[in-house]
C-alpha positions as CSV (number, residue, x, y, z in Angstrom):
1,X,2.9,-27.3,12.6
2,X,1.2,-25.2,15.3
3,X,-1.7,-22.9,14.5
4,X,-0.4,-19.7,13.0
5,X,-0.8,-16.5,14.9
6,X,0.0,-14.3,11.9
7,X,-0.9,-14.9,8.3
8,X,1.4,-13.1,6.0
9,X,0.2,-12.0,2.5
10,X,2.7,-10.8,-0.1
11,X,1.6,-9.7,-3.6
12,X,4.4,-10.2,-6.1
13,X,4.7,-8.8,-9.6
14,X,8.0,-9.0,-11.4
15,X,10.1,-8.6,-8.3
16,X,12.2,-11.8,-8.6
17,X,15.3,-9.8,-7.5
18,X,13.5,-8.9,-4.2
19,X,11.1,-11.7,-3.3
20,X,14.0,-14.1,-2.3
21,X,15.6,-11.8,0.3
22,X,12.1,-10.9,1.6
23,X,11.2,-14.5,2.2
24,X,14.6,-15.3,3.7
25,X,14.0,-12.5,6.2
26,X,10.7,-14.2,7.2
27,X,12.4,-17.6,7.2
28,X,14.9,-16.3,9.8
29,X,12.0,-15.9,12.2
30,X,10.0,-19.0,11.5
31,X,10.3,-20.1,15.1
32,X,7.3,-17.7,15.6
33,X,4.0,-19.3,14.4
34,X,3.3,-17.7,11.0
35,X,2.0,-18.9,7.6
36,X,3.0,-17.1,4.4
37,X,1.0,-16.7,1.2
38,X,2.6,-15.2,-1.9
39,X,0.1,-14.2,-4.6
40,X,1.9,-13.9,-7.9
41,X,0.2,-11.5,-10.3
42,X,1.3,-13.2,-13.6
43,X,4.9,-12.2,-13.3
44,X,7.0,-12.4,-16.5
45,X,10.3,-13.0,-14.6
46,X,11.4,-16.1,-12.6
47,X,9.6,-15.1,-9.4
48,X,7.4,-18.3,-9.3
49,X,10.3,-20.7,-10.0
50,X,12.4,-19.1,-7.3
51,X,9.6,-19.5,-4.8
52,X,8.9,-23.1,-5.8
53,X,12.6,-24.1,-5.8
54,X,13.7,-22.4,-2.6
55,X,10.7,-21.8,-0.3
56,X,8.6,-24.9,0.0
57,X,6.9,-23.6,3.2
58,X,5.3,-20.7,1.2
59,X,1.7,-21.1,0.1
60,X,1.9,-19.9,-3.5
61,X,-1.1,-18.7,-5.3
62,X,-0.6,-18.1,-9.1
63,X,-2.9,-15.7,-10.9
64,X,-3.3,-16.0,-14.6
65,X,-3.6,-12.2,-14.9
66,X,-2.3,-9.1,-13.1
67,X,-5.2,-8.5,-10.8
68,X,-3.8,-5.4,-9.1
69,X,-2.7,-5.1,-5.5
70,X,-6.1,-5.2,-3.6
71,X,-7.7,-8.0,-5.6
72,X,-4.6,-10.2,-5.3
73,X,-4.6,-9.8,-1.5
74,X,-8.2,-10.7,-1.4
75,X,-7.4,-14.1,-3.1
76,X,-5.4,-15.1,0.0
77,X,-7.6,-13.6,2.8
78,X,-10.1,-16.5,2.9
79,X,-7.3,-19.0,3.3
80,X,-5.7,-17.2,6.3
81,X,-5.8,-19.2,9.5
82,X,-4.0,-16.7,11.7
83,X,-5.5,-14.4,14.3
84,X,-3.9,-11.5,12.5
85,X,-3.2,-10.8,8.8
86,X,0.0,-9.1,7.9
87,X,0.2,-7.4,4.5
88,X,3.8,-7.1,3.4
89,X,5.4,-5.8,0.1
90,X,7.9,-8.1,-1.7
91,X,10.5,-5.3,-1.8
92,X,11.0,-5.5,1.9
93,X,13.0,-7.3,4.5
94,X,11.7,-7.7,8.0
95,X,13.8,-7.3,11.2
96,X,14.0,-10.4,13.3
97,X,11.7,-10.4,16.3
98,X,9.1,-8.1,14.6
99,X,6.4,-10.7,14.5
100,X,6.4,-11.1,18.3
101,X,6.5,-7.3,18.8
102,X,3.5,-6.8,16.4
103,X,1.5,-9.6,18.1
104,X,2.2,-8.2,21.6
105,X,1.1,-4.7,20.4
106,X,-2.1,-5.9,18.9
107,X,-2.9,-8.1,21.9
108,X,-2.4,-5.2,24.3
109,X,-4.2,-2.5,22.3
110,X,-7.7,-3.8,21.9
111,X,-9.0,-0.5,20.3
112,X,-6.6,-0.9,17.4
113,X,-7.9,-2.7,14.3
114,X,-5.0,-2.2,12.0
115,X,-1.4,-1.0,12.6
116,X,1.7,-0.1,10.6
117,X,5.3,-0.7,11.5
118,X,8.4,1.4,11.4
119,X,9.7,1.5,7.8
120,X,13.2,2.5,6.8
121,X,15.0,2.9,3.5
122,X,18.0,0.7,2.8
123,X,20.3,3.5,4.0
124,X,18.5,3.5,7.4
125,X,16.5,6.7,6.9
126,X,13.0,6.5,8.2
127,X,10.2,6.6,5.7
128,X,7.2,8.8,6.3
129,X,4.8,5.9,6.8
130,X,2.3,7.3,9.2
131,X,-0.3,9.9,8.1
132,X,-2.6,12.0,10.3
133,X,-4.6,13.5,7.5
134,X,-6.3,12.1,4.4
135,X,-5.6,13.5,0.9
136,X,-7.3,16.9,0.6
137,X,-8.4,16.3,4.1
138,X,-10.1,19.7,4.6
139,X,-12.8,18.8,2.1
140,X,-14.0,15.9,4.4
141,X,-12.8,17.3,7.7
142,X,-16.2,17.2,9.4
143,X,-16.7,13.6,8.5
144,X,-13.1,12.5,9.3
145,X,-12.9,14.3,12.7
146,X,-15.7,12.0,14.0
147,X,-13.5,8.9,13.6
148,X,-11.6,7.3,16.4
149,X,-7.9,7.8,16.9
150,X,-5.3,10.3,15.7
151,X,-3.7,8.3,12.9
152,X,-5.6,8.5,9.5
153,X,-3.7,5.8,7.7
154,X,-0.4,3.9,7.3
155,X,1.3,2.9,4.1
156,X,0.5,-0.6,2.8
157,X,4.0,-1.9,2.6
158,X,3.7,-3.3,6.2
159,X,0.3,-3.5,7.8
160,X,-1.0,-5.9,10.4
161,X,-4.8,-6.2,11.1
162,X,-7.3,-8.3,13.0
163,X,-8.5,-10.9,10.7
164,X,-12.2,-10.6,11.7
165,X,-12.1,-6.9,10.8
166,X,-10.6,-7.5,7.4
167,X,-13.3,-10.1,6.8
168,X,-16.1,-7.8,8.0
169,X,-15.2,-5.1,5.5
170,X,-14.7,-7.5,2.7
171,X,-10.9,-7.0,2.4
172,X,-9.6,-4.4,-0.1
173,X,-11.8,-2.5,-2.4
174,X,-11.0,-4.2,-5.7
175,X,-11.9,-1.2,-7.8
176,X,-8.4,0.2,-6.9
177,X,-5.8,-1.4,-9.1
178,X,-2.7,0.1,-7.6
179,X,-2.2,3.0,-5.1
180,X,-4.7,4.5,-2.5
181,X,-6.0,1.0,-1.6
182,X,-4.1,1.2,1.7
183,X,-5.7,4.6,2.5
184,X,-9.1,3.3,1.7
185,X,-8.6,0.2,3.8
186,X,-7.5,2.2,6.8
187,X,-10.5,4.5,6.4
188,X,-12.8,1.5,6.2
189,X,-11.3,0.1,9.4
190,X,-11.9,3.4,11.2
191,X,-15.4,3.7,9.9
192,X,-16.1,0.4,11.7
193,X,-15.1,2.0,15.0
194,X,-11.5,0.9,15.3
195,X,-8.3,3.0,15.6
196,X,-5.2,2.8,13.4
197,X,-2.0,2.1,15.3
198,X,1.7,2.4,14.9
199,X,4.4,-0.1,16.1
200,X,7.7,1.7,16.2
201,X,9.7,-1.3,17.5
202,X,8.7,-3.6,14.6
203,X,10.8,-2.6,11.6
204,X,11.1,-3.4,8.0
205,X,13.5,-2.2,5.3
206,X,11.6,-1.0,2.2
207,X,13.1,-0.5,-1.3
208,X,9.8,1.1,-2.5
209,X,8.0,0.7,-5.9
210,X,10.2,-2.0,-7.3
211,X,7.3,-3.5,-9.3
212,X,7.1,-0.1,-11.2
213,X,10.7,0.3,-12.1
214,X,10.1,-0.7,-15.7
215,X,7.0,1.5,-16.1
216,X,7.2,4.8,-18.0
217,X,6.7,7.8,-15.6
218,X,3.5,8.8,-17.4
219,X,2.0,5.4,-16.8
220,X,2.8,5.5,-13.1
221,X,1.3,9.0,-12.8
222,X,-1.8,7.9,-14.6
223,X,-2.3,5.1,-12.1
224,X,-1.7,7.4,-9.2
225,X,-4.1,10.0,-10.5
226,X,-6.8,7.4,-11.2
227,X,-6.5,6.0,-7.7
228,X,-6.7,9.5,-6.2
229,X,-9.9,10.2,-8.1
230,X,-11.4,6.9,-7.1
231,X,-10.7,7.7,-3.4
232,X,-12.2,11.1,-3.6
233,X,-15.3,10.0,-5.5
234,X,-15.9,7.1,-3.0
235,X,-15.2,8.9,0.3
236,X,-16.1,12.6,-0.2
237,X,-19.5,14.2,-0.9
238,X,-20.2,15.2,-4.4
239,X,-19.8,18.9,-3.6
240,X,-16.4,18.2,-2.0
241,X,-15.4,16.1,-5.0
242,X,-16.3,18.9,-7.4
243,X,-14.2,21.3,-5.3
244,X,-11.3,19.0,-5.5
245,X,-11.8,18.4,-9.2
246,X,-11.9,22.1,-10.1
247,X,-8.9,22.8,-7.8
248,X,-6.9,20.2,-9.6
249,X,-7.9,21.5,-13.0
250,X,-7.0,25.1,-12.2
251,X,-3.7,24.1,-10.7
252,X,-2.8,22.0,-13.7
253,X,-3.7,24.8,-16.1
254,X,-1.6,27.2,-14.2
255,X,1.4,24.9,-14.0
256,X,1.2,24.1,-17.7
257,X,1.0,27.8,-18.5
258,X,4.1,28.6,-16.4
259,X,6.2,25.4,-17.2
260,X,5.7,25.5,-21.0
261,X,8.0,28.6,-21.6
262,X,10.4,27.5,-18.8
263,X,11.1,24.3,-20.7
264,X,13.1,26.2,-23.3
265,X,15.4,27.7,-20.8
266,X,15.8,24.9,-18.2
267,X,19.0,22.9,-18.0
268,X,17.0,19.8,-17.3
269,X,14.4,19.8,-20.0
270,X,13.4,16.2,-19.3
271,X,12.4,16.9,-15.7
272,X,10.3,19.9,-16.9
273,X,8.7,17.7,-19.6
274,X,7.8,15.0,-17.0
275,X,6.1,17.7,-14.9
276,X,4.2,18.9,-17.9
277,X,3.1,15.3,-18.7
278,X,1.9,15.0,-15.2
279,X,-0.3,18.1,-15.3
280,X,-1.6,17.2,-18.7
281,X,-2.6,13.8,-17.3
282,X,-4.3,15.6,-14.4
283,X,-6.4,17.7,-16.8
284,X,-7.4,14.5,-18.7
285,X,-8.3,12.7,-15.5
286,X,-10.5,15.5,-14.1
287,X,-12.0,17.1,-17.2
Protein backbone atom coordinates (compact mmCIF):
# COMPACT_ATOMS: atom_id res chain seq x y z
CA UNK A 1 0.00 0.00 0.00
CA UNK A 2 1.30 3.45 -0.92
CA UNK A 3 2.12 6.08 1.68
CA UNK A 4 -1.14 7.76 2.74
CA UNK A 5 -1.64 11.44 1.98
CA UNK A 6 -4.60 11.77 4.35
CA UNK A 7 -5.04 10.07 7.72
CA UNK A 8 -8.72 9.92 8.63
CA UNK A 9 -9.72 9.80 12.29
CA UNK A 10 -13.29 8.91 13.29
CA UNK A 11 -14.38 8.81 16.93
CA UNK A 12 -17.30 6.46 17.39
CA UNK A 13 -19.69 6.12 20.32
CA UNK A 14 -22.86 4.04 19.98
CA UNK A 15 -23.42 4.92 16.32
CA UNK A 16 -23.54 1.40 14.86
CA UNK A 17 -26.37 2.49 12.58
CA UNK A 18 -24.17 5.23 11.07
CA UNK A 19 -20.56 3.98 11.12
CA UNK A 20 -21.15 1.40 8.35
CA UNK A 21 -22.47 3.87 5.74
CA UNK A 22 -19.75 6.34 6.75
CA UNK A 23 -16.97 3.81 6.15
CA UNK A 24 -18.59 2.62 2.91
CA UNK A 25 -18.47 6.21 1.62
CA UNK A 26 -14.73 6.26 2.38
CA UNK A 27 -14.30 2.81 0.82
CA UNK A 28 -15.83 4.08 -2.42
CA UNK A 29 -12.86 6.45 -2.76
CA UNK A 30 -10.03 4.17 -1.61
CA UNK A 31 -8.20 4.66 -4.91
CA UNK A 32 -6.96 7.84 -3.22
CA UNK A 33 -4.14 7.12 -0.72
CA UNK A 34 -5.75 7.40 2.71
CA UNK A 35 -5.58 5.47 5.97
CA UNK A 36 -8.52 5.30 8.34
CA UNK A 37 -8.55 5.08 12.13
CA UNK A 38 -11.72 4.50 14.11
CA UNK A 39 -11.42 5.12 17.84
CA UNK A 40 -14.32 3.44 19.60
CA UNK A 41 -15.22 5.07 22.91
CA UNK A 42 -16.48 1.92 24.68
CA UNK A 43 -19.67 1.67 22.65
CA UNK A 44 -22.46 -0.48 24.06
CA UNK A 45 -23.88 -1.36 20.64
CA UNK A 46 -22.37 -3.58 17.92
CA UNK A 47 -20.18 -0.86 16.35
CA UNK A 48 -16.94 -2.75 17.00
CA UNK A 49 -18.15 -6.07 15.59
CA UNK A 50 -19.48 -4.29 12.49
CA UNK A 51 -16.09 -2.73 11.84
CA UNK A 52 -14.16 -5.95 12.48
CA UNK A 53 -16.47 -8.05 10.29
CA UNK A 54 -16.88 -5.68 7.35
CA UNK A 55 -13.99 -3.22 7.19
CA UNK A 56 -10.68 -5.03 7.57
CA UNK A 57 -8.78 -2.02 6.14
CA UNK A 58 -9.76 0.14 9.12
CA UNK A 59 -7.29 0.60 11.97
CA UNK A 60 -9.55 0.07 14.98
CA UNK A 61 -8.55 1.47 18.36
CA UNK A 62 -10.77 0.25 21.21
CA UNK A 63 -10.91 2.34 24.36
CA UNK A 64 -12.04 0.66 27.56
CA UNK A 65 -13.78 3.88 28.62
CA UNK A 66 -15.61 6.78 27.00
CA UNK A 67 -12.77 9.29 26.81
CA UNK A 68 -14.70 12.07 25.13
CA UNK A 69 -14.17 13.42 21.63
CA UNK A 70 -10.85 15.23 21.92
CA UNK A 71 -8.97 12.67 24.00
CA UNK A 72 -10.14 9.84 21.72
CA UNK A 73 -8.86 11.71 18.64
CA UNK A 74 -5.54 12.20 20.41
CA UNK A 75 -5.14 8.41 20.74
CA UNK A 76 -4.91 8.10 16.95
CA UNK A 77 -2.89 11.22 16.09
CA UNK A 78 0.55 9.71 16.93
CA UNK A 79 -0.23 6.76 14.63
CA UNK A 80 -1.06 8.93 11.60
CA UNK A 81 1.30 8.59 8.63
CA UNK A 82 -0.41 11.03 6.27
CA UNK A 83 0.62 14.56 5.36
CA UNK A 84 -2.81 15.71 6.48
CA UNK A 85 -5.14 14.59 9.27
CA UNK A 86 -8.85 14.56 8.50
CA UNK A 87 -11.21 14.57 11.50
CA UNK A 88 -14.57 13.09 10.48
CA UNK A 89 -17.72 12.33 12.48
CA UNK A 90 -19.27 8.85 12.22
CA UNK A 91 -22.71 10.25 11.39
CA UNK A 92 -21.51 11.43 7.98
CA UNK A 93 -21.04 10.26 4.42
CA UNK A 94 -18.37 11.80 2.24
CA UNK A 95 -18.90 12.71 -1.41
CA UNK A 96 -16.62 10.83 -3.77
CA UNK A 97 -13.67 12.90 -4.97
CA UNK A 98 -13.54 15.02 -1.81
CA UNK A 99 -10.17 13.66 -0.66
CA UNK A 100 -8.50 14.86 -3.84
CA UNK A 101 -10.24 18.23 -3.61
CA UNK A 102 -9.19 18.72 0.04
CA UNK A 103 -5.59 17.78 -0.70
CA UNK A 104 -5.39 20.13 -3.67
CA UNK A 105 -6.80 22.99 -1.59
CA UNK A 106 -4.35 22.46 1.26
CA UNK A 107 -1.42 22.10 -1.15
CA UNK A 108 -2.32 25.33 -2.93
CA UNK A 109 -3.11 27.41 0.18
CA UNK A 110 0.08 27.36 2.21
CA UNK A 111 -1.21 29.90 4.76
CA UNK A 112 -4.10 27.61 5.81
CA UNK A 113 -3.39 25.30 8.72
CA UNK A 114 -6.85 23.75 9.07
CA UNK A 115 -9.94 23.82 6.86
CA UNK A 116 -13.55 22.74 6.94
CA UNK A 117 -15.62 21.34 4.10
CA UNK A 118 -19.11 21.98 2.85
CA UNK A 119 -21.57 20.15 5.10
CA UNK A 120 -25.18 19.43 4.19
CA UNK A 121 -28.12 17.82 5.95
CA UNK A 122 -29.58 14.62 4.44
CA UNK A 123 -32.24 16.78 2.70
CA UNK A 124 -29.50 18.74 0.92
CA UNK A 125 -29.83 21.92 2.97
CA UNK A 126 -26.45 23.43 3.78
CA UNK A 127 -25.37 23.47 7.42
CA UNK A 128 -23.96 26.61 8.95
CA UNK A 129 -20.48 25.15 9.38
CA UNK A 130 -18.24 28.23 8.97
CA UNK A 131 -18.07 30.81 11.75
CA UNK A 132 -16.48 34.24 11.58
CA UNK A 133 -16.85 35.10 15.27
CA UNK A 134 -16.09 33.23 18.48
CA UNK A 135 -18.77 32.76 21.16
CA UNK A 136 -19.27 36.08 22.96
CA UNK A 137 -16.69 37.46 20.56
CA UNK A 138 -16.93 41.08 21.67
CA UNK A 139 -15.41 40.23 25.04
CA UNK A 140 -12.20 39.11 23.34
CA UNK A 141 -12.40 41.23 20.18
CA UNK A 142 -9.07 43.02 20.66
CA UNK A 143 -7.25 39.71 21.02
CA UNK A 144 -9.10 37.90 18.23
CA UNK A 145 -8.79 40.70 15.68
CA UNK A 146 -5.00 40.28 15.72
CA UNK A 147 -5.26 36.73 14.37
CA UNK A 148 -4.74 35.88 10.70
CA UNK A 149 -7.63 35.18 8.37
CA UNK A 150 -11.35 35.96 8.39
CA UNK A 151 -12.69 32.57 9.49
CA UNK A 152 -12.74 32.02 13.25
CA UNK A 153 -13.61 28.32 13.26
CA UNK A 154 -15.31 25.48 11.42
CA UNK A 155 -17.41 22.74 12.97
CA UNK A 156 -15.57 19.56 13.90
CA UNK A 157 -17.67 17.11 11.87
CA UNK A 158 -15.31 17.52 8.90
CA UNK A 159 -11.92 19.21 9.37
CA UNK A 160 -8.62 18.64 7.57
CA UNK A 161 -5.37 19.92 9.05
CA UNK A 162 -1.64 19.79 8.48
CA UNK A 163 -0.27 17.01 10.64
CA UNK A 164 2.73 19.01 11.84
CA UNK A 165 0.45 21.76 13.16
CA UNK A 166 -1.76 19.34 15.07
CA UNK A 167 1.35 17.76 16.54
CA UNK A 168 2.84 21.14 17.48
CA UNK A 169 -0.22 22.17 19.48
CA UNK A 170 -0.56 18.77 21.12
CA UNK A 171 -3.80 17.81 19.43
CA UNK A 172 -7.13 18.52 21.12
CA UNK A 173 -7.31 19.97 24.61
CA UNK A 174 -8.42 16.91 26.56
CA UNK A 175 -10.12 18.98 29.25
CA UNK A 176 -13.08 19.27 26.87
CA UNK A 177 -15.18 16.12 26.97
CA UNK A 178 -17.69 16.99 24.25
CA UNK A 179 -18.48 20.27 22.46
CA UNK A 180 -16.33 23.40 21.93
CA UNK A 181 -13.18 21.36 21.30
CA UNK A 182 -13.41 22.22 17.58
CA UNK A 183 -13.62 25.94 18.40
CA UNK A 184 -10.66 25.66 20.74
CA UNK A 185 -8.59 23.68 18.22
CA UNK A 186 -9.21 26.24 15.46
CA UNK A 187 -8.25 29.06 17.83
CA UNK A 188 -5.04 27.24 18.76
CA UNK A 189 -4.18 26.85 15.07
CA UNK A 190 -4.71 30.57 14.45
CA UNK A 191 -2.65 31.46 17.51
CA UNK A 192 0.22 29.59 15.86
CA UNK A 193 0.01 32.04 12.94
CA UNK A 194 -2.10 29.98 10.52
CA UNK A 195 -5.43 30.73 8.86
CA UNK A 196 -8.61 28.63 8.92
CA UNK A 197 -9.89 27.76 5.47
CA UNK A 198 -13.09 26.53 3.82
CA UNK A 199 -13.33 24.02 0.95
CA UNK A 200 -16.78 24.40 -0.66
CA UNK A 201 -16.22 21.75 -3.35
CA UNK A 202 -15.51 18.99 -0.82
CA UNK A 203 -18.83 17.87 0.62
CA UNK A 204 -20.17 15.59 3.33
CA UNK A 205 -23.69 14.71 4.44
CA UNK A 206 -24.07 15.10 8.21
CA UNK A 207 -26.89 13.67 10.34
CA UNK A 208 -25.68 15.61 13.43
CA UNK A 209 -25.46 14.56 17.11
CA UNK A 210 -26.33 10.93 16.54
CA UNK A 211 -24.27 9.83 19.56
CA UNK A 212 -26.50 12.02 21.77
CA UNK A 213 -29.89 10.73 20.61
CA UNK A 214 -30.37 8.63 23.76
CA UNK A 215 -29.25 11.37 26.15
CA UNK A 216 -31.85 13.40 28.09
CA UNK A 217 -32.00 17.05 26.90
CA UNK A 218 -30.81 18.28 30.31
CA UNK A 219 -27.66 16.14 30.06
CA UNK A 220 -26.88 17.50 26.60
CA UNK A 221 -27.35 21.08 27.79
CA UNK A 222 -25.13 20.47 30.79
CA UNK A 223 -22.31 19.25 28.55
CA UNK A 224 -22.79 22.22 26.22
CA UNK A 225 -22.75 24.71 29.07
CA UNK A 226 -19.71 23.12 30.68
CA UNK A 227 -17.80 23.24 27.39
CA UNK A 228 -18.77 26.89 26.87
CA UNK A 229 -17.51 27.80 30.30
CA UNK A 230 -14.25 25.94 29.75
CA UNK A 231 -13.70 27.82 26.49
CA UNK A 232 -14.39 31.20 28.10
CA UNK A 233 -12.18 30.54 31.13
CA UNK A 234 -9.29 29.33 28.98
CA UNK A 235 -9.35 31.90 26.19
CA UNK A 236 -10.71 35.14 27.70
CA UNK A 237 -9.27 37.43 30.34
CA UNK A 238 -10.61 37.08 33.87
CA UNK A 239 -12.43 40.41 33.55
CA UNK A 240 -14.02 39.28 30.28
CA UNK A 241 -15.01 35.94 31.79
CA UNK A 242 -16.67 37.65 34.76
CA UNK A 243 -18.64 39.86 32.36
CA UNK A 244 -19.79 36.78 30.45
CA UNK A 245 -20.59 34.98 33.68
CA UNK A 246 -22.78 37.74 35.08
CA UNK A 247 -24.44 38.32 31.72
CA UNK A 248 -25.44 34.64 31.61
CA UNK A 249 -26.67 34.73 35.20
CA UNK A 250 -28.86 37.80 34.65
CA UNK A 251 -30.23 36.43 31.39
CA UNK A 252 -31.06 33.09 33.04
CA UNK A 253 -32.78 34.79 35.98
CA UNK A 254 -34.86 36.95 33.66
CA UNK A 255 -35.90 34.04 31.46
CA UNK A 256 -36.82 31.90 34.49
CA UNK A 257 -38.90 34.78 35.83
CA UNK A 258 -40.80 35.21 32.55
CA UNK A 259 -41.12 31.55 31.57
CA UNK A 260 -42.37 30.24 34.93
CA UNK A 261 -45.89 31.78 34.71
CA UNK A 262 -46.01 31.20 30.93
CA UNK A 263 -45.67 27.47 31.53
CA UNK A 264 -49.22 27.32 32.92
CA UNK A 265 -50.75 28.87 29.77
CA UNK A 266 -48.59 27.38 27.05
CA UNK A 267 -49.96 24.71 24.72
CA UNK A 268 -46.52 23.07 24.72
CA UNK A 269 -45.67 22.78 28.39
CA UNK A 270 -42.80 20.36 27.77
CA UNK A 271 -41.01 22.79 25.49
CA UNK A 272 -41.31 25.54 28.09
CA UNK A 273 -40.09 23.16 30.80
CA UNK A 274 -37.06 22.24 28.68
CA UNK A 275 -36.20 25.93 28.39
CA UNK A 276 -36.59 26.39 32.13
CA UNK A 277 -34.32 23.42 32.75
CA UNK A 278 -31.73 24.96 30.46
CA UNK A 279 -31.72 28.31 32.28
CA UNK A 280 -31.66 26.63 35.67
CA UNK A 281 -28.61 24.66 34.52
CA UNK A 282 -27.05 27.93 33.35
CA UNK A 283 -27.48 29.40 36.83
CA UNK A 284 -25.93 26.32 38.38
CA UNK A 285 -22.99 26.39 35.94
CA UNK A 286 -22.15 30.08 36.45
CA UNK A 287 -23.08 30.69 40.09
